[in-house]
C-alpha positions as CSV (number, residue, x, y, z in Angstrom):
1,M,7.5,-38.3,-37.4
2,G,4.7,-40.6,-36.5
3,D,4.7,-43.8,-34.4
4,G,1.3,-45.0,-35.0
5,A,0.9,-48.7,-36.4
6,G,0.4,-48.5,-40.2
7,A,-2.1,-50.1,-42.6
8,L,0.6,-52.7,-43.3
9,A,1.9,-53.2,-39.7
10,G,3.0,-56.9,-39.5
11,M,4.2,-57.2,-43.0
12,R,7.9,-57.8,-43.1
13,V,9.8,-57.1,-46.3
14,L,13.7,-58.0,-47.2
15,D,14.7,-55.3,-49.7
16,L,17.6,-56.4,-52.0
17,T,17.0,-53.5,-54.4
18,Q,18.9,-50.4,-54.8
19,V,19.0,-47.0,-57.1
20,M,15.3,-46.0,-57.5
21,A,12.8,-48.3,-58.8
22,G,13.1,-50.9,-56.0
23,P,13.6,-48.6,-53.1
24,F,10.6,-46.6,-54.1
25,C,8.6,-49.5,-54.2
26,T,9.8,-50.6,-50.6
27,M,9.5,-47.1,-49.1
28,V,5.7,-47.0,-50.3
29,L,5.3,-50.0,-48.4
30,A,7.4,-48.8,-45.5
31,D,5.5,-45.4,-45.2
32,L,2.5,-47.7,-44.9
33,G,3.6,-49.5,-41.9
34,A,5.8,-52.5,-43.3
35,D,9.0,-53.5,-41.6
36,V,11.3,-53.0,-44.4
37,I,14.8,-54.5,-43.7
38,K,17.2,-53.5,-46.5
39,V,20.0,-56.1,-47.2
40,E,23.2,-54.5,-48.5
41,N,26.4,-55.8,-49.7
42,P,29.2,-55.1,-47.2
43,D,31.7,-52.9,-49.4
44,A,29.4,-49.9,-50.0
45,G,25.9,-50.7,-49.8
46,D,23.0,-49.2,-52.2
47,Q,24.7,-47.4,-55.2
48,T,22.8,-44.2,-54.5
49,R,24.6,-44.1,-51.0
50,R,27.8,-42.9,-52.4
51,S,27.4,-42.0,-56.1
52,W,24.4,-40.2,-56.6
53,G,23.7,-36.6,-55.9
54,R,25.6,-34.3,-53.4
55,S,26.6,-35.4,-49.9
56,G,25.7,-33.6,-47.0
57,K,27.7,-34.0,-43.5
58,G,27.8,-37.7,-43.9
59,E,28.9,-40.2,-46.7
60,D,25.0,-41.0,-47.6
61,S,24.1,-38.9,-50.5
62,R,20.8,-36.9,-50.5
63,A,19.1,-39.3,-53.4
64,F,19.5,-42.1,-50.8
65,L,18.0,-40.2,-48.1
66,S,15.0,-39.3,-50.3
67,L,14.3,-43.1,-51.0
68,N,15.1,-45.0,-47.8
69,R,13.2,-43.7,-44.9
70,N,11.3,-46.0,-42.6
71,K,13.9,-48.9,-43.1
72,R,16.2,-50.9,-41.5
73,S,20.0,-51.7,-42.7
74,V,21.3,-55.1,-42.3
75,V,24.8,-55.9,-44.1
76,L,25.4,-59.6,-45.8
77,D,27.7,-60.7,-48.2
78,L,25.3,-63.1,-50.0
79,K,28.3,-64.5,-52.0
80,S,29.4,-66.1,-49.2
81,E,27.9,-69.1,-47.4
82,R,27.4,-67.5,-44.1
83,G,25.6,-64.7,-45.7
84,R,23.1,-66.7,-47.4
85,E,22.7,-68.8,-44.4
86,D,21.7,-65.4,-42.5
87,F,19.5,-64.3,-45.3
88,L,17.5,-67.5,-45.5
89,A,17.0,-67.4,-41.7
90,M,15.3,-64.0,-42.3
91,V,13.3,-65.2,-45.0
92,A,11.4,-67.7,-42.8
93,D,10.1,-65.0,-40.8
94,A,9.4,-62.6,-44.1
95,D,6.4,-62.0,-46.1
96,V,8.0,-60.4,-48.9
97,V,11.4,-60.4,-50.6
98,V,12.0,-57.5,-53.5
99,E,15.0,-57.6,-55.7
100,N,15.9,-55.6,-58.8
101,W,18.7,-57.5,-60.4
102,R,19.1,-58.6,-63.7
103,P,17.3,-62.0,-64.6
104,G,19.3,-64.6,-63.4
105,V,21.3,-63.0,-60.7
106,A,19.1,-64.2,-57.7
107,E,19.3,-67.9,-59.0
108,R,23.2,-67.7,-59.3
109,L,23.2,-66.2,-55.7
110,G,21.3,-69.0,-54.3
111,V,18.4,-66.8,-53.5
112,G,16.0,-67.2,-56.3
113,Y,12.3,-67.9,-55.7
114,D,12.6,-71.8,-56.2
115,V,15.0,-71.9,-53.2
116,L,13.2,-69.2,-50.9
117,S,10.0,-70.6,-51.3
118,Q,11.2,-73.9,-49.9
119,V,12.2,-71.9,-46.8
120,N,9.0,-70.1,-46.9
121,P,6.1,-71.6,-49.0
122,A,3.7,-68.3,-48.3
123,L,6.8,-65.9,-49.5
124,V,5.8,-63.2,-52.0
125,Y,8.7,-62.9,-54.3
126,A,8.8,-59.6,-56.2
127,S,11.1,-58.7,-59.2
128,I,11.9,-55.5,-61.0
129,S,14.2,-55.4,-63.9
130,G,14.7,-53.4,-67.3
131,F,12.6,-55.8,-69.4
132,G,11.3,-58.8,-67.5
133,R,12.3,-62.1,-66.9
134,S,11.7,-63.5,-70.5
135,G,11.4,-62.1,-74.1
136,P,14.2,-61.3,-76.7
137,Y,15.5,-58.2,-74.4
138,A,15.4,-60.0,-71.0
139,D,19.2,-59.9,-70.5
140,R,19.7,-56.0,-71.4
141,P,20.6,-53.8,-68.8
142,G,17.6,-51.4,-67.9
143,Y,17.6,-47.8,-67.3
144,D,14.7,-45.5,-67.0
145,L,16.1,-43.5,-70.2
146,I,16.4,-46.5,-72.1
147,A,13.0,-48.0,-71.0
148,Q,11.4,-44.5,-71.9
149,A,12.9,-44.4,-75.6
150,M,12.2,-48.1,-76.3
151,A,8.6,-48.0,-74.9
152,G,7.7,-44.9,-77.0
153,V,7.5,-42.2,-74.3
154,M,10.2,-40.2,-75.8
155,S,8.9,-40.3,-79.3
156,I,5.8,-38.2,-77.9
157,T,7.5,-35.8,-75.5
158,G,8.5,-32.5,-76.3
159,E,7.8,-30.0,-79.0
160,P,6.7,-31.4,-82.6
161,D,10.0,-29.9,-84.5
162,G,12.3,-30.5,-81.3
163,R,15.0,-33.4,-80.8
164,P,13.6,-36.5,-78.6
165,V,13.1,-35.6,-75.0
166,K,12.5,-37.9,-72.1
167,S,10.0,-37.3,-69.7
168,G,11.6,-35.0,-66.6
169,I,10.3,-37.4,-64.3
170,P,11.6,-40.8,-64.3
171,V,8.5,-42.2,-65.2
172,A,9.8,-45.8,-66.0
173,D,11.6,-46.2,-62.6
174,L,8.8,-44.5,-60.5
175,G,6.1,-46.4,-62.2
176,S,7.5,-49.8,-62.3
177,G,7.9,-49.1,-58.5
178,L,4.3,-48.3,-57.9
179,F,3.2,-51.1,-60.0
180,C,5.2,-53.6,-58.1
181,A,4.0,-52.2,-54.8
182,V,0.3,-52.9,-56.0
183,G,1.3,-56.4,-57.1
184,I,2.9,-57.2,-53.8
185,L,-0.1,-56.2,-52.1
186,A,-2.3,-58.1,-54.2
187,A,0.0,-61.2,-53.9
188,W,0.3,-60.6,-49.9
189,S,-3.5,-60.6,-49.5
190,S,-3.6,-63.9,-51.6
191,A,-1.1,-65.4,-49.4
192,R,-2.8,-64.6,-46.4
193,R,-5.9,-66.2,-47.5
194,T,-4.2,-69.3,-49.1
195,G,-0.9,-69.6,-47.3
196,I,0.6,-69.9,-50.8
197,G,3.3,-67.3,-52.2
198,Q,3.8,-66.4,-55.7
199,V,6.3,-64.3,-57.9
200,V,5.4,-60.7,-58.7
201,E,7.1,-59.5,-61.7
202,T,7.4,-56.1,-63.6
203,S,9.8,-54.0,-65.5
204,L,10.4,-50.6,-66.4
205,F,10.0,-51.1,-70.2
206,E,6.4,-52.6,-69.4
207,S,5.4,-49.8,-66.9
208,A,6.4,-47.2,-69.1
209,L,4.5,-48.9,-72.1
210,A,1.3,-49.6,-69.8
211,L,1.0,-45.7,-68.9
212,A,0.6,-45.1,-72.6
213,V,-3.2,-45.0,-72.3
214,W,-4.1,-42.3,-74.7
215,E,-1.2,-42.9,-77.3
216,S,-2.2,-46.6,-77.7
217,T,-5.8,-45.4,-77.9
218,E,-5.0,-43.2,-80.7
219,F,-3.0,-45.6,-82.6
220,W,-5.5,-48.4,-82.5
221,D,-8.4,-45.8,-83.2
222,T,-6.9,-44.1,-86.2
223,G,-4.0,-46.1,-87.4
224,R,-1.6,-43.1,-86.9
225,T,1.4,-43.2,-85.1
226,P,1.3,-40.7,-82.0
227,A,3.7,-37.6,-82.6
228,K,4.8,-35.1,-80.1
229,L,2.5,-32.3,-79.2
230,G,4.2,-30.0,-76.9
231,S,1.9,-29.4,-73.9
232,A,-1.1,-30.4,-75.8
233,N,-3.6,-33.3,-75.6
234,R,-4.3,-35.9,-77.8
235,M,-8.0,-36.0,-77.3
236,S,-9.2,-32.4,-76.5
237,A,-8.8,-28.7,-77.2
238,P,-7.8,-26.4,-75.5
239,Y,-5.8,-28.6,-73.1
240,Q,-2.2,-27.1,-72.8
241,A,0.2,-24.3,-71.8
242,L,-0.6,-20.8,-73.7
243,A,1.5,-18.0,-73.9
244,T,0.3,-14.6,-71.8
245,R,2.0,-11.4,-71.5
246,D,4.5,-12.5,-68.8
247,G,4.6,-16.4,-69.2
248,Y,2.3,-19.1,-69.7
249,V,-1.1,-20.4,-68.1
250,T,-2.3,-23.8,-68.4
251,L,-6.0,-24.3,-69.1
252,G,-8.3,-27.3,-69.4
253,A,-11.4,-26.4,-71.5
254,N,-11.5,-29.7,-72.9
255,N,-15.2,-30.1,-73.5
256,D,-18.2,-27.9,-74.9
257,R,-19.6,-26.5,-71.6
258,L,-15.8,-25.4,-70.4
259,W,-15.3,-24.3,-74.1
260,R,-18.1,-21.9,-74.0
261,R,-16.9,-20.4,-70.4
262,L,-13.6,-20.0,-71.7
263,C,-14.7,-18.0,-74.7
264,A,-16.8,-15.9,-72.4
265,A,-14.2,-15.3,-69.8
266,L,-11.7,-14.1,-72.6
267,E,-14.5,-12.0,-74.2
268,L,-14.3,-14.0,-77.4
269,E,-17.8,-15.3,-77.7
270,H,-18.1,-15.3,-81.3
271,L,-15.6,-18.4,-81.4
272,V,-18.3,-20.4,-79.6
273,E,-20.0,-20.1,-83.2
274,D,-16.8,-20.4,-85.5
275,P,-16.9,-23.6,-87.3
276,R,-13.4,-24.2,-86.9
277,F,-13.8,-24.5,-83.3
278,A,-17.5,-25.1,-82.4
279,T,-16.8,-28.9,-81.7
280,N,-13.8,-30.7,-80.1
281,V,-13.3,-32.4,-83.4
282,G,-12.9,-29.0,-85.2
283,R,-10.9,-27.7,-82.3
284,M,-8.3,-30.5,-82.7
285,A,-8.3,-30.2,-86.3
286,N,-7.5,-26.5,-86.3
287,L,-5.3,-26.7,-83.6
288,P,-2.7,-24.1,-84.7
289,D,-5.1,-21.7,-85.4
290,L,-6.8,-22.1,-82.1
291,V,-3.8,-21.6,-80.4
292,T,-2.8,-18.4,-82.3
293,T,-6.2,-16.9,-81.7
294,L,-6.3,-17.7,-77.9
295,E,-2.4,-16.4,-77.6
296,E,-3.3,-13.1,-79.0
297,R,-6.0,-12.3,-76.3
298,L,-4.0,-13.8,-73.7
299,A,-1.1,-11.6,-74.6
300,E,-2.9,-8.8,-72.9
301,R,-2.7,-9.8,-69.5
302,S,-0.2,-11.7,-67.1
303,T,-0.3,-15.1,-66.0
304,D,-1.6,-14.2,-62.6
305,E,-4.4,-12.3,-64.1
306,W,-5.7,-14.8,-66.2
307,V,-5.6,-17.6,-63.7
308,E,-7.6,-15.6,-61.3
309,L,-10.1,-14.6,-64.1
310,L,-10.5,-18.2,-65.3
311,L,-11.1,-19.9,-62.2
312,A,-13.7,-17.4,-61.4
313,A,-15.3,-18.4,-64.5
314,G,-15.1,-21.8,-63.7
315,V,-12.5,-22.9,-66.1
316,P,-9.6,-25.0,-64.8
317,A,-6.3,-23.2,-64.9
318,G,-3.1,-22.8,-63.3
319,P,0.5,-21.2,-63.7
320,I,3.8,-23.4,-64.4
321,Q,5.7,-23.4,-61.3
322,D,9.1,-24.4,-60.9
323,Y,10.3,-26.8,-57.8
324,R,11.6,-23.8,-55.9
325,Q,8.2,-22.3,-55.8
326,V,6.3,-25.5,-55.4
327,L,8.7,-26.5,-52.5
328,T,9.0,-23.2,-50.6
329,E,6.0,-21.1,-51.6
330,D,3.0,-23.1,-52.6
331,P,0.2,-22.8,-49.8
332,H,-1.3,-25.8,-51.0
333,V,1.8,-27.9,-50.6
334,K,1.8,-26.3,-47.1
335,A,-1.6,-26.9,-46.3
336,R,-1.5,-30.5,-47.7
337,E,1.9,-31.1,-45.6
338,M,3.5,-32.8,-48.7
339,V,7.0,-31.5,-47.5
340,A,8.1,-33.5,-44.2
341,T,11.1,-33.4,-42.1
342,L,13.0,-36.3,-41.0
343,V,15.8,-36.3,-38.2
344,H,18.9,-38.2,-39.6
345,P,21.5,-39.1,-36.9
346,V,24.5,-37.3,-39.0
347,E,22.7,-35.1,-41.3
348,G,20.3,-33.6,-38.5
349,E,17.0,-32.1,-40.0
350,V,16.4,-33.4,-43.8
351,P,13.5,-32.3,-45.9
352,V,11.5,-34.9,-47.9
353,L,8.7,-35.4,-49.9
354,A,5.8,-36.8,-48.1
355,S,3.5,-39.6,-49.0
356,P,0.5,-38.5,-51.4
357,L,-1.7,-41.2,-49.7
358,R,-4.2,-40.2,-47.3
359,L,-5.7,-42.9,-44.9
360,S,-8.2,-41.8,-42.3
361,A,-7.6,-44.2,-39.7
362,T,-3.8,-45.6,-40.7
363,P,-2.4,-42.8,-42.3
364,P,1.5,-43.1,-43.9
365,T,4.1,-42.2,-41.4
366,I,7.9,-41.4,-41.1
367,R,9.1,-43.6,-38.4
368,R,12.6,-43.9,-39.0
369,P,15.3,-41.9,-40.8
370,P,17.3,-43.8,-43.7
371,P,19.4,-46.2,-42.1
372,L,23.3,-45.9,-41.7
373,L,24.8,-48.9,-43.6
374,G,24.5,-52.1,-41.7
375,E,22.7,-49.9,-38.9
376,H,20.5,-52.7,-37.8
377,T,22.5,-55.9,-38.6
378,D,23.1,-56.9,-35.1
379,E,19.3,-56.0,-34.2
380,V,17.9,-58.1,-37.0
381,L,20.4,-61.2,-36.6
382,A,20.3,-61.3,-33.0
383,H,18.3,-64.6,-33.0
384,R,21.6,-66.1,-34.4
385,A,23.9,-67.5,-32.1
386,V,27.5,-66.1,-32.6
387,G,29.7,-68.5,-34.5
388,A,26.7,-70.7,-35.6
């Protein structure tokens, strides 16, 4: 745990979000020093507290613990007059409000941007939803799976002849959280200069689509509908996982210089002059033959042997690791301190992923464990007189 002032020290965020996309966004801000106050309903709080993942010693799930560090929790019933009054009082001193309700919910609760901006004209109001606040899909419920499917991600994920597969990482949820965090920082910077806030909006659907850089390029360049390629790349070859004697090796010989190095390392120099593989265009056009040829050679050694040999030859390569290996054995993960530990008042020591950001003067820190439900209600609302 760290105690230094972060890069976003002085930013106060009121977090009305739950589950993943919103909490991930606000955790990024909190890690960087923002004071994030998680506003939760009095019944059970964030859905992930009780219903997602396995619980430890207490009632809060590990899923909740993984997304809500560095935050304070306040319990408010926004459906009640007193709850809205308390929230509006908090808005007066806030810089950012983040919500991930369906469009229209905030307005029905009386906490939409039009209301909040009257209280605080410099407020940045950020909204994450399934499909955005306008358009024919706006009222649809949004989940990562649905967004991946409708944005095209599932159409290009998996082996060519396999069933549709979603990305193993919830890219729509996490992508929208990251895009929203960037938008918040941009709007906050503008508000600090002008004194005028604004609405920041993104959606799971649009965020997943925005990540389709290569796929959209292929479609617009060739007119072809991008297809599933397994682990292969759309633009260059060989750039994929290939079978070895005991598993797979990933390698990236994605230009002619690296292709020549790969051929030398595999002692297949004749392939450099083979008209099927002499250029990247040829290698892409003859990818099945290329894979067969390379895997015949790779089958002669283990993955570890090939990784060592290829790296020594200057060819980018690596093994495929599972998360047990990554989180408990990988020396680079340890050296870069990507697994951190927070101390929770109920759970004790809890391992979590650290921030991947590196700031030389104001690095991200873990200052607070994920809050208990309503743990900081009295602390945050102390300025309001009892019974007011």
